[in-house]
C-alpha positions, 0 to 999 in steps of 0.5 A: 698653671694656676688652678683653683679647685672648689670642694666641700670640707676639706680634701681628707675626707673619706670617699672615692671622690675626695680620694680622686680630687687628692690624687689629681691635685698631688699630681698637679703639684708634682707637675709644678703647678699651683693649686689653690683648694677653696673649701665651702662649708657643709650644710643642709641642701637648702644652705647650699642653694642659699651659696648661690646668693652669697655676695662674700663667695662671689667675691672670694672666687671672682678675685681668684688669680687662677688660669683655670677653676676646677670645681668638684661636681658635688658642689653643684647646689652652691654654684649652679646659679653663681657660675653664670654670674661669675661668667659675666665677670671673669675670663677663666674657664670652669672645668667640673670634675664629675664623679657621679651624677647626684640627682640620679640616686635620689629615690623620691620622684619630686626630689629626683626631679628637682635635684636634677633641675638644679644639677642640669643647670649647674652642668650647662654653666661648665665649660669642660668636664673631667669624667671618672667613668664612660657611664658618668660621661653618658649621663652628663651628655644626656643632660646638658644642652650643648657638648662640651670638651671633656676627658675620661680619666678612670681612677687608678688602683695601685694606692696600696703597696701591699698586695697578694700573690696567686699562691696566696689567693689559692690558699685563701680560697681553700680556707674552710669556714664561712665565706669572708665578705667585706663591704667597703664604703660609708654606711649610707642607705644609697650603698645599701649595706642593708642588703648584705645583712638581709642576705646573710640572714638567709644564708646563716652563720655557716655560709657567711661572715660579714664585715661592714668597714666604712664611716658611720657618721654620714647617715647616723640614723641609717646605721642605727637601722642597721644595727637594729636589723642585725640585732632583730636577724640575730646576726650579732656573732658573725656581721661586724661593724668596724668603722672607716678603715685607711692605709695598712689597716685597709690593706690587711682587711682586704687581704684577709677577705675573700669577696668584696660586696657593695650592692649600691643603688648606683655608683659612678664608677666604684673605687672599692671594687677596684681596690678589691680586684687588687687583692683578688676579691671578686666583687659583687655590684650592681648593674646600675651605674659604672660598676659594669666598667669594673665587674665582668659578670661571672668572671671577676665578680657578679652583677646583680639588680639593684636592690635584689637580696635574693641575687646576693645571697645567690652569689655568696652561696655559689662562692662559698659551696664551690671553692673551685669557683671562688679560686678561679674568680679570685685569680681573674679578679687579680689578672683583670686589676692588672689591665686598669691604669695606675693613678699616675696614668690617669692623673696625667691624662687629666693634666694633658687635658687641662694643659691643652684647654688652657692653651687654646683658651688663653689664646681667646681670653685676656688674663682677668684681673678684676678686683 
């Protein structure tokens, strides 16, 4: 197959969605298929909307020699009208790779309505979907007018070679001192690390040692707010901002931590939770979104109401004061991790869907050759 993939920026960006896209591209290429990545520039939301009227972008996509065109759903503001124009002059199917329904994360009522209006029209313009979770599938199906072919392929959790043994987990849980909590993700308001700072302030340095690992350039104003908040609460000695980690550095930090906490307002799935489980870290997430497909409340972590500082603090306190509970939940985290598919298994599932779709659509449409 000849496949195109539209993304913003390049594939090496640090987020779960881009990791998913990288893994998919690598798997398709390993399978012997040609994948062409089409990069759209990052810009303001208004700039994204303007892409729909770009003759240059329209011609670039229209002239692609592909059997299927994949689009990362993150790009929907740039494509919600453009796709409709493309369908009049092309025959390749458009498959949207949906990591998260973005409008669902908007806070302001008008923006939520407007973003949803744009996103709904984009979703209706796609011919099929690759979903990263059942939650994402549910939300998209509630928005589109007509059901489309789809596959649900959750992210894999086996990207790290370094692991921990049950014996190491037991020893780690018994180590004295404050509970070592790791936040993993871009420092954005949506992922709500400020809740962890507030919880840390409630508990004190004898209870929690918090590390915030993630990109700090996505919302720099919010990061400055976090640093001011840490200073006001007197958290300087036991809350640390360490920036983005990858590879062996991230694996080492996961191995040394005791709990993973990402209290996002909403997650389409949450690869960070899965990464944590692989190192025996009980995960703390929220009930909003796909985290509940990974976290089993009271077993391998806690699901809390979004925005609830008191519940975050309560979960930390339980695990700090009851090291037997921490040990039990850490071992459960490792066992539950082993039930999730590998990246190879998940990406093979996507490949089979795309291959079936291509074979069925090729019987209907002749190859396009418009110039």
